[in-house]
Each structure stands twice: as structure tokens, then as C-alpha cells.
C-alpha positions in Angstrom: 3.3 -53.9 11.8 0.6 -51.9 10.2 1.0 -49.8 7.0 -0.7 -46.5 7.0 -1.1 -44.8 3.6 -1.1 -41.0 3.6 -3.3 -39.5 0.9 -2.4 -36.1 -0.4 -4.7 -34.4 -2.8 -3.4 -31.5 -4.8 -5.8 -29.1 -6.4 -4.9 -26.1 -8.5 -7.6 -23.4 -9.1 -7.6 -20.1 -10.9 -10.2 -17.5 -10.4 -10.5 -14.0 -11.7 -10.9 -11.2 -9.1 -11.4 -7.5 -9.6 -8.8 -5.7 -7.6 -9.6 -2.2 -6.3 -6.7 0.1 -6.2 -5.6 1.5 -2.8 -6.7 5.0 -1.8 -3.9 7.5 -1.4 -4.3 10.5 0.9 -2.1 13.6 1.2 -1.4 16.2 3.8 -2.6 19.7 3.0 1.0 20.6 1.9 0.9 17.9 -0.8 3.1 15.3 1.0 1.7 11.7 0.7 0.5 10.7 4.2 -1.6 7.6 4.0 -2.3 4.6 1.8 -5.5 2.9 2.8 -7.4 -0.1 1.5 -10.8 1.8 1.6 -12.2 5.3 1.4 -12.2 7.4 4.5 -16.0 7.5 4.5 -16.0 3.7 5.3 -14.0 4.2 8.5 -15.8 4.6 11.8 -16.3 8.2 13.0 -15.3 9.3 16.5 -18.0 11.8 17.5 -16.0 13.4 20.2 -13.6 15.2 17.7 -14.9 13.9 14.3 -11.7 11.9 13.6 -11.8 8.7 11.6 -10.7 5.5 13.3 -8.3 3.0 11.7 -8.1 -0.4 13.4 -4.9 -2.0 12.1 -6.4 -5.5 12.7 -9.3 -4.6 10.3 -7.9 -2.2 7.7 -4.7 -2.5 5.6 -2.9 0.8 5.6 0.5 2.5 5.6 1.2 5.8 7.2 4.0 8.2 6.2 4.6 10.5 9.2 6.9 11.6 12.0 6.3 10.0 15.4 6.2 12.4 18.4 7.5 10.8 21.6 5.8 13.3 23.9 2.5 12.6 25.4 -0.2 15.3 25.0 -3.2 15.7 27.3 -6.4 17.3 26.1 -9.2 18.2 28.5 -12.6 17.6 27.0 -15.7 19.4 28.4 -17.7 17.0 30.6 -15.9 14.0 29.0 -12.6 13.7 30.8 -9.1 13.9 29.5 -7.7 12.5 26.2 -4.1 11.2 26.0 -2.6 11.6 22.6 0.6 10.3 21.0 0.8 12.4 17.9 2.0 11.8 14.4 2.9 14.7 12.1 3.5 15.3 8.4 7.0 14.6 7.3 7.2 17.8 5.3 5.3 20.6 7.1 4.8 19.1 10.6 0.9 19.3 10.6 -0.8 17.0 13.0 -2.3 14.1 11.0 -2.8 11.2 13.3 -2.8 10.3 17.0 -3.1 7.3 19.2 -4.2 6.9 22.9 -1.2 4.6 23.6 2.1 4.3 21.8 1.6 0.7 20.8 -2.1 0.8 20.2 -3.5 -0.8 17.1 -6.1 2.0 16.9 -5.0 5.2 15.1 -7.2 8.3 14.7 -7.1 10.5 11.6 -7.5 14.2 12.6 -10.6 15.7 11.0 -9.8 17.5 7.7 -6.1 16.9 7.9 -5.9 14.7 4.8 -6.9 15.4 1.2 -7.6 13.0 -1.7 -5.6 15.1 -4.0 -2.1 16.5 -3.6 -1.6 20.2 -4.3 1.0 19.8 -7.0 0.1 16.4 -8.4 -3.7 16.2 -8.5 -5.0 12.8 -9.6 -1.5 11.3 -9.5 -2.8 8.1 -7.9 -5.2 7.7 -10.8 -2.4 8.0 -13.3 -0.1 5.6 -11.4 -2.6 3.0 -10.3 -5.4 3.4 -12.8 -8.8 4.7 -12.0 -10.7 1.5 -12.6 -10.3 -1.8 -10.9 -8.0 -4.2 -12.7 -8.7 -7.9 -13.4 -6.2 -10.2 -11.7 -5.7 -13.9 -11.7 -5.6 -15.5 -8.3 -3.9 -18.9 -8.2 -4.9 -21.1 -5.3 -3.1 -24.3 -4.5 -4.9 -26.5 -2.0 -3.4 -29.5 -0.2 -5.1 -32.2 1.8 -8.5 -31.3 3.5 -8.8 -28.0 1.6 -6.1 -26.1 3.5 -4.6 -23.3 1.4 -0.9 -23.7 1.1 -0.2 -20.7 -1.1 -2.0 -17.9 -2.9 -0.5 -16.0 -5.7 -2.1 -12.9 -7.1 -0.7 -11.5 -10.3 -2.0 -9.0 -12.9 -2.8 -10.4 -16.4 -0.2 -8.3 -18.2 2.5 -8.5 -15.5 4.4 -11.2 -17.4 4.1 -9.3 -20.7 5.5 -6.2 -19.0 8.4 -8.1 -17.6 9.3 -9.6 -21.0 9.0 -6.1 -22.6 11.4 -4.7 -20.0 13.9 -7.5 -20.4 13.8 -7.0 -24.1 14.3 -3.3 -23.9 17.2 -3.8 -21.4 18.9 -6.3 -23.7 18.5 -3.9 -26.7 20.0 -1.1 -24.7 22.9 -3.2 -23.5 23.5 -4.4 -27.1 23.5 -0.8 -28.4 26.1 0.2 -25.7 28.3 -2.7 -26.7 28.0 -1.9 -30.4 28.7 1.8 -29.7 31.9 1.0 -27.7 33.1 -1.3 -30.5 32.6 1.4 -33.1 34.5 3.9 -30.9 37.4 1.4 -30.6 37.5 0.9 -34.4 37.4 4.7 -34.9 40.3 5.3 -32.5 42.3 2.4 -34.1 42.0 3.9 -37.6 
């Protein structure tokens, strides 16, 4: 009988990374329509109709729109026919995106359909997310042969914010209890 020893090496690393906030785009009516990991200018341009191309395998994104089940055919001069499955704004119904197949990973953004600023709430994404990139701590735990088993990304002041919220909640709850006790004493007297 032969004994085989398994050697496991655990390695914990921390590195600071600058996190860029996501880009938020709005329909012309002011409805939020797209959250994208990069600016629109970095997306490939489709010359045929000047639409921007989002490949879901390459770019992290989230669309807020209504799916149209109907198939639309568009005849292009000397270039054949385009098939479009359209996606429209939730609020006003404006055409924002389309795909050539319903389950295609490629989505096209209609030219000039999105705006960086909402009509009512200009620069709201800067107020919510902050205009500058934030410093974050990235915890990496490696196990045996450098395989990454888990990656945790957290903001530096995330823990402080949680503690402050918990403290504020406990003060509020204590104030409610004291107020009820005072009301009971006042009604008893």
C-alpha cells in the first residue's frame, strides 16, 4: 500500500483596483434604457445604419425595454433585407434596440436613440455612482496550482457604511420603544 500526500497551498492576496462606474443611457423621454460597462464610442459601429453593436459575450450590459415578438423586414438598397426583432422604450415606445434573431447575443443600438443624460434628472448617474473611479479592494484566494477559488470585490468604506446604517437603525428602534413607553406611562397617569 502506497501513501500519497496531497499538498494544498492556500494563498491570500489583496490588491487595490480602480473601479470605473458603469455608463447609464436614457431614452429621449428620460426613461433609463441601458447600463453598459463602457462608453458607446468604444462599441463597434455598423456602417449600414450607424447603429452601435453590443456583443453580450464581450460587454457587460443590462437593457430596460419591451420586447416586440413581431419580426420586421427592412429592404436595404443594394444590400439585401434586414430582419429585426425590435426592443422599445418602456415609457414612450421609441425603438431603441434590435436583433437579427430573437436569441442572438448581438444587439444593435439604434443611432441617436439613447442619451447620456435624462431629461428630468441630468447627471443623476454622477450623483448616484460618483463621477470618479473608486478605489476598491480585491481579495483573491488561491488554492493549489494557482487556481482562483473565489474573488471578492468590496469598496473601502462599505463596512463603515453598514455599521453606520446598523447604528442608525438601532437608534431609531430604541427611540420608538422609548416613545411607546412614555405614551403608556402618560395614559396610565
